[in-house]
PyMOL Python script that loads the backbone (N, CA, C, O; Angstrom):
from pymol import cmd

cmd.read_pdbstr("""\
ATOM      1  N   MET A   1      23.576   7.425  -4.563  1.00  0.00           N
ATOM      2  CA  MET A   1      23.411   6.598  -5.732  1.00  0.00           C
ATOM      3  C   MET A   1      22.227   7.139  -6.511  1.00  0.00           C
ATOM      4  O   MET A   1      21.258   7.630  -5.932  1.00  0.00           O
ATOM      5  N   ASP A   2      22.314   7.045  -7.832  1.00  0.00           N
ATOM      6  CA  ASP A   2      21.236   7.530  -8.693  1.00  0.00           C
ATOM      7  C   ASP A   2      20.347   6.404  -9.194  1.00  0.00           C
ATOM      8  O   ASP A   2      19.139   6.582  -9.354  1.00  0.00           O
ATOM      9  N   VAL A   3      20.956   5.227  -9.445  1.00  0.00           N
ATOM     10  CA  VAL A   3      20.224   4.105 -10.023  1.00  0.00           C
ATOM     11  C   VAL A   3      20.604   2.828  -9.286  1.00  0.00           C
ATOM     12  O   VAL A   3      21.780   2.588  -9.010  1.00  0.00           O
ATOM     13  N   ALA A   4      19.609   2.016  -8.971  1.00  0.00           N
ATOM     14  CA  ALA A   4      19.841   0.682  -8.415  1.00  0.00           C
ATOM     15  C   ALA A   4      19.344  -0.327  -9.438  1.00  0.00           C
ATOM     16  O   ALA A   4      18.217  -0.215  -9.922  1.00  0.00           O
ATOM     17  N   VAL A   5      20.172  -1.313  -9.774  1.00  0.00           N
ATOM     18  CA  VAL A   5      19.780  -2.336 -10.737  1.00  0.00           C
ATOM     19  C   VAL A   5      19.571  -3.648 -10.001  1.00  0.00           C
ATOM     20  O   VAL A   5      20.459  -4.123  -9.292  1.00  0.00           O
ATOM     21  N   VAL A   6      18.401  -4.226 -10.172  1.00  0.00           N
ATOM     22  CA  VAL A   6      18.061  -5.507  -9.578  1.00  0.00           C
ATOM     23  C   VAL A   6      18.072  -6.531 -10.711  1.00  0.00           C
ATOM     24  O   VAL A   6      17.278  -6.434 -11.646  1.00  0.00           O
ATOM     25  N   ALA A   7      18.957  -7.496 -10.628  1.00  0.00           N
ATOM     26  CA  ALA A   7      19.063  -8.512 -11.674  1.00  0.00           C
ATOM     27  C   ALA A   7      18.210  -9.714 -11.296  1.00  0.00           C
ATOM     28  O   ALA A   7      18.720 -10.811 -11.066  1.00  0.00           O
ATOM     29  N   SER A   8      16.917  -9.490 -11.238  1.00  0.00           N
ATOM     30  CA  SER A   8      15.973 -10.534 -10.875  1.00  0.00           C
ATOM     31  C   SER A   8      14.567 -10.018 -11.120  1.00  0.00           C
ATOM     32  O   SER A   8      14.323  -8.813 -11.063  1.00  0.00           O
ATOM     33  N   ALA A   9      13.656 -10.916 -11.388  1.00  0.00           N
ATOM     34  CA  ALA A   9      12.246 -10.548 -11.492  1.00  0.00           C
ATOM     35  C   ALA A   9      11.445 -11.251 -10.398  1.00  0.00           C
ATOM     36  O   ALA A   9      10.225 -11.378 -10.499  1.00  0.00           O
ATOM     37  N   ASP A  10      12.137 -11.704  -9.356  1.00  0.00           N
ATOM     38  CA  ASP A  10      11.470 -12.392  -8.252  1.00  0.00           C
ATOM     39  C   ASP A  10      10.634 -11.411  -7.440  1.00  0.00           C
ATOM     40  O   ASP A  10      11.121 -10.361  -7.022  1.00  0.00           O
ATOM     41  N   THR A  11       9.392 -11.758  -7.227  1.00  0.00           N
ATOM     42  CA  THR A  11       8.482 -10.863  -6.517  1.00  0.00           C
ATOM     43  C   THR A  11       8.838 -10.689  -5.049  1.00  0.00           C
ATOM     44  O   THR A  11       8.361  -9.746  -4.416  1.00  0.00           O
ATOM     45  N   ASP A  12       9.664 -11.570  -4.488  1.00  0.00           N
ATOM     46  CA  ASP A  12      10.040 -11.406  -3.075  1.00  0.00           C
ATOM     47  C   ASP A  12      10.963 -10.208  -2.870  1.00  0.00           C
ATOM     48  O   ASP A  12      11.242  -9.840  -1.729  1.00  0.00           O
ATOM     49  N   LEU A  13      11.443  -9.592  -3.953  1.00  0.00           N
ATOM     50  CA  LEU A  13      12.278  -8.399  -3.842  1.00  0.00           C
ATOM     51  C   LEU A  13      11.464  -7.106  -3.867  1.00  0.00           C
ATOM     52  O   LEU A  13      12.021  -6.027  -3.663  1.00  0.00           O
ATOM     53  N   ILE A  14      10.169  -7.196  -4.112  1.00  0.00           N
ATOM     54  CA  ILE A  14       9.326  -5.997  -4.175  1.00  0.00           C
ATOM     55  C   ILE A  14       9.381  -5.180  -2.882  1.00  0.00           C
ATOM     56  O   ILE A  14       9.482  -3.956  -2.967  1.00  0.00           O
ATOM     57  N   PRO A  15       9.321  -5.786  -1.687  1.00  0.00           N
ATOM     58  CA  PRO A  15       9.423  -4.959  -0.469  1.00  0.00           C
ATOM     59  C   PRO A  15      10.723  -4.162  -0.384  1.00  0.00           C
ATOM     60  O   PRO A  15      10.715  -3.023   0.082  1.00  0.00           O
ATOM     61  N   ALA A  16      11.823  -4.734  -0.822  1.00  0.00           N
ATOM     62  CA  ALA A  16      13.100  -4.008  -0.803  1.00  0.00           C
ATOM     63  C   ALA A  16      13.072  -2.850  -1.796  1.00  0.00           C
ATOM     64  O   ALA A  16      13.561  -1.762  -1.493  1.00  0.00           O
ATOM     65  N   ILE A  17      12.506  -3.074  -2.972  1.00  0.00           N
ATOM     66  CA  ILE A  17      12.393  -2.010  -3.970  1.00  0.00           C
ATOM     67  C   ILE A  17      11.496  -0.896  -3.445  1.00  0.00           C
ATOM     68  O   ILE A  17      11.820   0.283  -3.584  1.00  0.00           O
ATOM     69  N   ASP A  18      10.376  -1.265  -2.845  1.00  0.00           N
ATOM     70  CA  ASP A  18       9.466  -0.267  -2.274  1.00  0.00           C
ATOM     71  C   ASP A  18      10.150   0.558  -1.191  1.00  0.00           C
ATOM     72  O   ASP A  18       9.949   1.770  -1.108  1.00  0.00           O
ATOM     73  N   GLU A  19      10.951  -0.090  -0.370  1.00  0.00           N
ATOM     74  CA  GLU A  19      11.641   0.604   0.718  1.00  0.00           C
ATOM     75  C   GLU A  19      12.641   1.632   0.158  1.00  0.00           C
ATOM     76  O   GLU A  19      12.717   2.763   0.636  1.00  0.00           O
ATOM     77  N   VAL A  20      13.390   1.224  -0.844  1.00  0.00           N
ATOM     78  CA  VAL A  20      14.377   2.124  -1.444  1.00  0.00           C
ATOM     79  C   VAL A  20      13.689   3.320  -2.094  1.00  0.00           C
ATOM     80  O   VAL A  20      14.098   4.461  -1.878  1.00  0.00           O
ATOM     81  N   THR A  21      12.657   3.071  -2.882  1.00  0.00           N
ATOM     82  CA  THR A  21      12.015   4.167  -3.611  1.00  0.00           C
ATOM     83  C   THR A  21      11.179   5.063  -2.698  1.00  0.00           C
ATOM     84  O   THR A  21      10.919   6.216  -3.044  1.00  0.00           O
ATOM     85  N   ALA A  22      10.761   4.566  -1.559  1.00  0.00           N
ATOM     86  CA  ALA A  22       9.972   5.378  -0.629  1.00  0.00           C
ATOM     87  C   ALA A  22      10.822   6.406   0.099  1.00  0.00           C
ATOM     88  O   ALA A  22      10.313   7.450   0.506  1.00  0.00           O
ATOM     89  N   HIS A  23      12.103   6.130   0.269  1.00  0.00           N
ATOM     90  CA  HIS A  23      12.949   6.978   1.105  1.00  0.00           C
ATOM     91  C   HIS A  23      14.066   7.704   0.361  1.00  0.00           C
ATOM     92  O   HIS A  23      14.783   8.508   0.956  1.00  0.00           O
ATOM     93  N   THR A  24      14.222   7.429  -0.926  1.00  0.00           N
ATOM     94  CA  THR A  24      15.280   8.073  -1.695  1.00  0.00           C
ATOM     95  C   THR A  24      14.762   8.395  -3.092  1.00  0.00           C
ATOM     96  O   THR A  24      13.786   7.795  -3.542  1.00  0.00           O
ATOM     97  N   PRO A  25      15.397   9.326  -3.774  1.00  0.00           N
ATOM     98  CA  PRO A  25      14.985   9.630  -5.150  1.00  0.00           C
ATOM     99  C   PRO A  25      15.620   8.701  -6.187  1.00  0.00           C
ATOM    100  O   PRO A  25      15.648   9.025  -7.374  1.00  0.00           O
ATOM    101  N   VAL A  26      16.126   7.559  -5.748  1.00  0.00           N
ATOM    102  CA  VAL A  26      16.839   6.652  -6.642  1.00  0.00           C
ATOM    103  C   VAL A  26      15.873   6.006  -7.647  1.00  0.00           C
ATOM    104  O   VAL A  26      14.726   5.705  -7.318  1.00  0.00           O
ATOM    105  N   LEU A  27      16.354   5.805  -8.859  1.00  0.00           N
ATOM    106  CA  LEU A  27      15.623   5.098  -9.892  1.00  0.00           C
ATOM    107  C   LEU A  27      15.999   3.627  -9.792  1.00  0.00           C
ATOM    108  O   LEU A  27      17.182   3.293  -9.715  1.00  0.00           O
ATOM    109  N   VAL A  28      15.009   2.750  -9.793  1.00  0.00           N
ATOM    110  CA  VAL A  28      15.265   1.315  -9.729  1.00  0.00           C
ATOM    111  C   VAL A  28      14.992   0.715 -11.106  1.00  0.00           C
ATOM    112  O   VAL A  28      13.939   0.941 -11.703  1.00  0.00           O
ATOM    113  N   GLU A  29      15.966  -0.055 -11.597  1.00  0.00           N
ATOM    114  CA  GLU A  29      15.807  -0.739 -12.865  1.00  0.00           C
ATOM    115  C   GLU A  29      15.957  -2.234 -12.637  1.00  0.00           C
ATOM    116  O   GLU A  29      16.832  -2.676 -11.893  1.00  0.00           O
ATOM    117  N   VAL A  30      15.098  -3.004 -13.284  1.00  0.00           N
ATOM    118  CA  VAL A  30      15.085  -4.456 -13.137  1.00  0.00           C
ATOM    119  C   VAL A  30      15.558  -5.079 -14.436  1.00  0.00           C
ATOM    120  O   VAL A  30      15.086  -4.721 -15.514  1.00  0.00           O
ATOM    121  N   ALA A  31      16.489  -6.010 -14.331  1.00  0.00           N
ATOM    122  CA  ALA A  31      16.937  -6.787 -15.486  1.00  0.00           C
ATOM    123  C   ALA A  31      16.391  -8.201 -15.317  1.00  0.00           C
ATOM    124  O   ALA A  31      16.732  -8.893 -14.358  1.00  0.00           O
ATOM    125  N   GLY A  32      15.548  -8.623 -16.244  1.00  0.00           N
ATOM    126  CA  GLY A  32      14.930  -9.947 -16.142  1.00  0.00           C
ATOM    127  C   GLY A  32      15.064 -10.722 -17.443  1.00  0.00           C
ATOM    128  O   GLY A  32      15.245 -10.136 -18.510  1.00  0.00           O
ATOM    129  N   TRP A  33      14.976 -12.036 -17.346  1.00  0.00           N
ATOM    130  CA  TRP A  33      15.115 -12.912 -18.506  1.00  0.00           C
ATOM    131  C   TRP A  33      13.829 -12.946 -19.302  1.00  0.00           C
ATOM    132  O   TRP A  33      12.731 -12.963 -18.745  1.00  0.00           O
ATOM    133  N   HIS A  34      13.984 -12.957 -20.621  1.00  0.00           N
ATOM    134  CA  HIS A  34      12.847 -13.106 -21.522  1.00  0.00           C
ATOM    135  C   HIS A  34      13.239 -14.128 -22.574  1.00  0.00           C
ATOM    136  O   HIS A  34      14.183 -13.916 -23.335  1.00  0.00           O
ATOM    137  N   ASN A  35      12.514 -15.237 -22.616  1.00  0.00           N
ATOM    138  CA  ASN A  35      12.914 -16.289 -23.549  1.00  0.00           C
ATOM    139  C   ASN A  35      11.761 -16.837 -24.383  1.00  0.00           C
ATOM    140  O   ASN A  35      11.887 -17.924 -24.947  1.00  0.00           O
ATOM    141  N   GLY A  36      10.667 -16.137 -24.478  1.00  0.00           N
ATOM    142  CA  GLY A  36       9.527 -16.629 -25.234  1.00  0.00           C
ATOM    143  C   GLY A  36       8.538 -17.378 -24.365  1.00  0.00           C
ATOM    144  O   GLY A  36       7.329 -17.266 -24.569  1.00  0.00           O
ATOM    145  N   LYS A  37       9.031 -18.143 -23.397  1.00  0.00           N
ATOM    146  CA  LYS A  37       8.162 -18.856 -22.462  1.00  0.00           C
ATOM    147  C   LYS A  37       7.957 -18.033 -21.199  1.00  0.00           C
ATOM    148  O   LYS A  37       6.880 -18.038 -20.603  1.00  0.00           O
ATOM    149  N   TRP A  38       8.996 -17.336 -20.809  1.00  0.00           N
ATOM    150  CA  TRP A  38       8.952 -16.575 -19.565  1.00  0.00           C
ATOM    151  C   TRP A  38       9.346 -15.148 -19.867  1.00  0.00           C
ATOM    152  O   TRP A  38      10.276 -14.916 -20.640  1.00  0.00           O
ATOM    153  N   GLY A  39       8.678 -14.211 -19.291  1.00  0.00           N
ATOM    154  CA  GLY A  39       9.005 -12.814 -19.499  1.00  0.00           C
ATOM    155  C   GLY A  39       8.008 -11.917 -18.809  1.00  0.00           C
ATOM    156  O   GLY A  39       7.563 -10.915 -19.370  1.00  0.00           O
ATOM    157  N   GLN A  40       7.659 -12.278 -17.596  1.00  0.00           N
ATOM    158  CA  GLN A  40       6.712 -11.475 -16.836  1.00  0.00           C
ATOM    159  C   GLN A  40       7.450 -10.330 -16.160  1.00  0.00           C
ATOM    160  O   GLN A  40       8.446 -10.536 -15.467  1.00  0.00           O
ATOM    161  N   ARG A  41       6.949  -9.136 -16.372  1.00  0.00           N
ATOM    162  CA  ARG A  41       7.557  -7.949 -15.782  1.00  0.00           C
ATOM    163  C   ARG A  41       7.360  -7.982 -14.272  1.00  0.00           C
ATOM    164  O   ARG A  41       6.300  -8.381 -13.791  1.00  0.00           O
ATOM    165  N   LEU A  42       8.369  -7.567 -13.529  1.00  0.00           N
ATOM    166  CA  LEU A  42       8.247  -7.446 -12.080  1.00  0.00           C
ATOM    167  C   LEU A  42       7.287  -6.294 -11.813  1.00  0.00           C
ATOM    168  O   LEU A  42       7.606  -5.139 -12.095  1.00  0.00           O
ATOM    169  N   ASN A  43       6.140  -6.597 -11.283  1.00  0.00           N
ATOM    170  CA  ASN A  43       5.083  -5.615 -11.114  1.00  0.00           C
ATOM    171  C   ASN A  43       5.167  -4.981  -9.734  1.00  0.00           C
ATOM    172  O   ASN A  43       4.324  -5.228  -8.871  1.00  0.00           O
ATOM    173  N   ALA A  44       6.183  -4.170  -9.540  1.00  0.00           N
ATOM    174  CA  ALA A  44       6.340  -3.456  -8.277  1.00  0.00           C
ATOM    175  C   ALA A  44       5.504  -2.186  -8.337  1.00  0.00           C
ATOM    176  O   ALA A  44       5.454  -1.527  -9.376  1.00  0.00           O
ATOM    177  N   PRO A  45       4.854  -1.838  -7.246  1.00  0.00           N
ATOM    178  CA  PRO A  45       4.010  -0.641  -7.257  1.00  0.00           C
ATOM    179  C   PRO A  45       4.793   0.669  -7.305  1.00  0.00           C
ATOM    180  O   PRO A  45       4.215   1.722  -7.571  1.00  0.00           O
ATOM    181  N   ALA A  46       6.072   0.617  -7.057  1.00  0.00           N
ATOM    182  CA  ALA A  46       6.884   1.840  -7.072  1.00  0.00           C
ATOM    183  C   ALA A  46       6.860   2.454  -8.477  1.00  0.00           C
ATOM    184  O   ALA A  46       7.054   1.741  -9.461  1.00  0.00           O
ATOM    185  N   PRO A  47       6.625   3.760  -8.579  1.00  0.00           N
ATOM    186  CA  PRO A  47       6.535   4.385  -9.904  1.00  0.00           C
ATOM    187  C   PRO A  47       7.878   4.542 -10.605  1.00  0.00           C
ATOM    188  O   PRO A  47       7.914   4.880 -11.789  1.00  0.00           O
ATOM    189  N   LYS A  48       8.972   4.307  -9.911  1.00  0.00           N
ATOM    190  CA  LYS A  48      10.295   4.553 -10.484  1.00  0.00           C
ATOM    191  C   LYS A  48      10.980   3.290 -10.997  1.00  0.00           C
ATOM    192  O   LYS A  48      12.192   3.305 -11.213  1.00  0.00           O
ATOM    193  N   VAL A  49      10.247   2.204 -11.196  1.00  0.00           N
ATOM    194  CA  VAL A  49      10.855   0.935 -11.607  1.00  0.00           C
ATOM    195  C   VAL A  49      10.758   0.775 -13.125  1.00  0.00           C
ATOM    196  O   VAL A  49       9.683   0.913 -13.709  1.00  0.00           O
ATOM    197  N   TRP A  50      11.883   0.485 -13.745  1.00  0.00           N
ATOM    198  CA  TRP A  50      11.942   0.263 -15.183  1.00  0.00           C
ATOM    199  C   TRP A  50      12.478  -1.141 -15.429  1.00  0.00           C
ATOM    200  O   TRP A  50      13.427  -1.563 -14.768  1.00  0.00           O
ATOM    201  N   CYS A  51      11.884  -1.866 -16.367  1.00  0.00           N
ATOM    202  CA  CYS A  51      12.276  -3.254 -16.629  1.00  0.00           C
ATOM    203  C   CYS A  51      13.016  -3.364 -17.958  1.00  0.00           C
ATOM    204  O   CYS A  51      12.562  -2.848 -18.979  1.00  0.00           O
ATOM    205  N   HIS A  52      14.164  -4.044 -17.931  1.00  0.00           N
ATOM    206  CA  HIS A  52      14.951  -4.333 -19.133  1.00  0.00           C
ATOM    207  C   HIS A  52      14.907  -5.847 -19.350  1.00  0.00           C
ATOM    208  O   HIS A  52      15.239  -6.614 -18.446  1.00  0.00           O
ATOM    209  N   TRP A  53      14.505  -6.270 -20.529  1.00  0.00           N
ATOM    210  CA  TRP A  53      14.483  -7.694 -20.830  1.00  0.00           C
ATOM    211  C   TRP A  53      15.823  -8.135 -21.389  1.00  0.00           C
ATOM    212  O   TRP A  53      16.394  -7.475 -22.257  1.00  0.00           O
ATOM    213  N   LEU A  54      16.318  -9.253 -20.888  1.00  0.00           N
ATOM    214  CA  LEU A  54      17.572  -9.834 -21.368  1.00  0.00           C
ATOM    215  C   LEU A  54      17.268 -11.160 -22.046  1.00  0.00           C
ATOM    216  O   LEU A  54      16.433 -11.932 -21.572  1.00  0.00           O
ATOM    217  N   THR A  55      17.944 -11.419 -23.149  1.00  0.00           N
ATOM    218  CA  THR A  55      17.782 -12.669 -23.879  1.00  0.00           C
ATOM    219  C   THR A  55      19.052 -13.505 -23.759  1.00  0.00           C
ATOM    220  O   THR A  55      20.038 -13.060 -23.173  1.00  0.00           O
ATOM    221  N   ALA A  56      19.028 -14.696 -24.305  1.00  0.00           N
ATOM    222  CA  ALA A  56      20.228 -15.544 -24.305  1.00  0.00           C
ATOM    223  C   ALA A  56      21.361 -14.859 -25.072  1.00  0.00           C
ATOM    224  O   ALA A  56      22.528 -15.001 -24.706  1.00  0.00           O
ATOM    225  N   ASP A  57      21.030 -14.124 -26.126  1.00  0.00           N
ATOM    226  CA  ASP A  57      22.059 -13.391 -26.878  1.00  0.00           C
ATOM    227  C   ASP A  57      22.706 -12.306 -26.016  1.00  0.00           C
ATOM    228  O   ASP A  57      23.915 -12.087 -26.097  1.00  0.00           O
ATOM    229  N   ASP A  58      21.906 -11.630 -25.194  1.00  0.00           N
ATOM    230  CA  ASP A  58      22.458 -10.626 -24.272  1.00  0.00           C
ATOM    231  C   ASP A  58      23.430 -11.280 -23.300  1.00  0.00           C
ATOM    232  O   ASP A  58      24.511 -10.753 -23.036  1.00  0.00           O
ATOM    233  N   TYR A  59      23.036 -12.426 -22.774  1.00  0.00           N
ATOM    234  CA  TYR A  59      23.890 -13.152 -21.820  1.00  0.00           C
ATOM    235  C   TYR A  59      25.222 -13.529 -22.473  1.00  0.00           C
ATOM    236  O   TYR A  59      26.284 -13.351 -21.876  1.00  0.00           O
ATOM    237  N   GLN A  60      25.159 -14.043 -23.688  1.00  0.00           N
ATOM    238  CA  GLN A  60      26.380 -14.430 -24.401  1.00  0.00           C
ATOM    239  C   GLN A  60      27.271 -13.222 -24.677  1.00  0.00           C
ATOM    240  O   GLN A  60      28.496 -13.343 -24.663  1.00  0.00           O
ATOM    241  N   ALA A  61      26.675 -12.075 -24.923  1.00  0.00           N
ATOM    242  CA  ALA A  61      27.440 -10.870 -25.249  1.00  0.00           C
ATOM    243  C   ALA A  61      28.246 -10.360 -24.051  1.00  0.00           C
ATOM    244  O   ALA A  61      29.284  -9.725 -24.234  1.00  0.00           O
ATOM    245  N   VAL A  62      27.783 -10.629 -22.844  1.00  0.00           N
ATOM    246  CA  VAL A  62      28.469 -10.111 -21.659  1.00  0.00           C
ATOM    247  C   VAL A  62      29.033 -11.222 -20.779  1.00  0.00           C
ATOM    248  O   VAL A  62      29.549 -10.953 -19.695  1.00  0.00           O
ATOM    249  N   GLY A  63      28.938 -12.450 -21.232  1.00  0.00           N
ATOM    250  CA  GLY A  63      29.407 -13.588 -20.439  1.00  0.00           C
ATOM    251  C   GLY A  63      30.900 -13.516 -20.148  1.00  0.00           C
ATOM    252  O   GLY A  63      31.681 -13.003 -20.950  1.00  0.00           O
ATOM    253  N   ASP A  64      31.271 -14.028 -19.014  1.00  0.00           N
ATOM    254  CA  ASP A  64      32.668 -14.061 -18.586  1.00  0.00           C
ATOM    255  C   ASP A  64      33.151 -15.512 -18.694  1.00  0.00           C
ATOM    256  O   ASP A  64      32.736 -16.370 -17.915  1.00  0.00           O
ATOM    257  N   ALA A  65      34.021 -15.775 -19.654  1.00  0.00           N
ATOM    258  CA  ALA A  65      34.509 -17.136 -19.887  1.00  0.00           C
ATOM    259  C   ALA A  65      35.730 -17.481 -19.048  1.00  0.00           C
ATOM    260  O   ALA A  65      36.347 -18.524 -19.265  1.00  0.00           O
ATOM    261  N   THR A  66      36.094 -16.626 -18.096  1.00  0.00           N
ATOM    262  CA  THR A  66      37.255 -16.855 -17.253  1.00  0.00           C
ATOM    263  C   THR A  66      37.049 -18.072 -16.372  1.00  0.00           C
ATOM    264  O   THR A  66      35.985 -18.234 -15.775  1.00  0.00           O
ATOM    265  N   ASP A  67      38.059 -18.930 -16.283  1.00  0.00           N
ATOM    266  CA  ASP A  67      38.008 -20.082 -15.386  1.00  0.00           C
ATOM    267  C   ASP A  67      38.584 -19.645 -14.032  1.00  0.00           C
ATOM    268  O   ASP A  67      39.796 -19.480 -13.894  1.00  0.00           O
ATOM    269  N   TYR A  68      37.721 -19.462 -13.050  1.00  0.00           N
ATOM    270  CA  TYR A  68      38.142 -18.985 -11.735  1.00  0.00           C
ATOM    271  C   TYR A  68      38.560 -20.131 -10.784  1.00  0.00           C
ATOM    272  O   TYR A  68      38.816 -19.894  -9.603  1.00  0.00           O
ATOM    273  N   ASN A  69      38.626 -21.343 -11.295  1.00  0.00           N
ATOM    274  CA  ASN A  69      39.010 -22.496 -10.478  1.00  0.00           C
ATOM    275  C   ASN A  69      40.515 -22.701 -10.420  1.00  0.00           C
ATOM    276  O   ASN A  69      40.970 -23.708  -9.878  1.00  0.00           O
ATOM    277  N   LEU A  70      41.285 -21.795 -10.951  1.00  0.00           N
ATOM    278  CA  LEU A  70      42.742 -21.962 -10.958  1.00  0.00           C
ATOM    279  C   LEU A  70      43.352 -21.754  -9.594  1.00  0.00           C
ATOM    280  O   LEU A  70      44.569 -21.862  -9.439  1.00  0.00           O
TER     281      LEU A  70
END
""", "prot")
cmd.dss("prot")
cmd.show_as("cartoon", "prot")
cmd.util.cbc("prot")
cmd.orient("prot")
């Protein structure tokens, strides 16, 4: 794998990110919510972590309106 995407900014995932980047050349990218009130970057010490901010408009653009309860 070349890139791992973590869809969370929870700091409890930092050990997993550190483990992956310590043993592989994989690039880790974090997708986190940014809404004006919240938008703290996941501050992982790994040098290969890149953060992408997602907004409510981003969510609406990729949302799945399928009703899976059928």
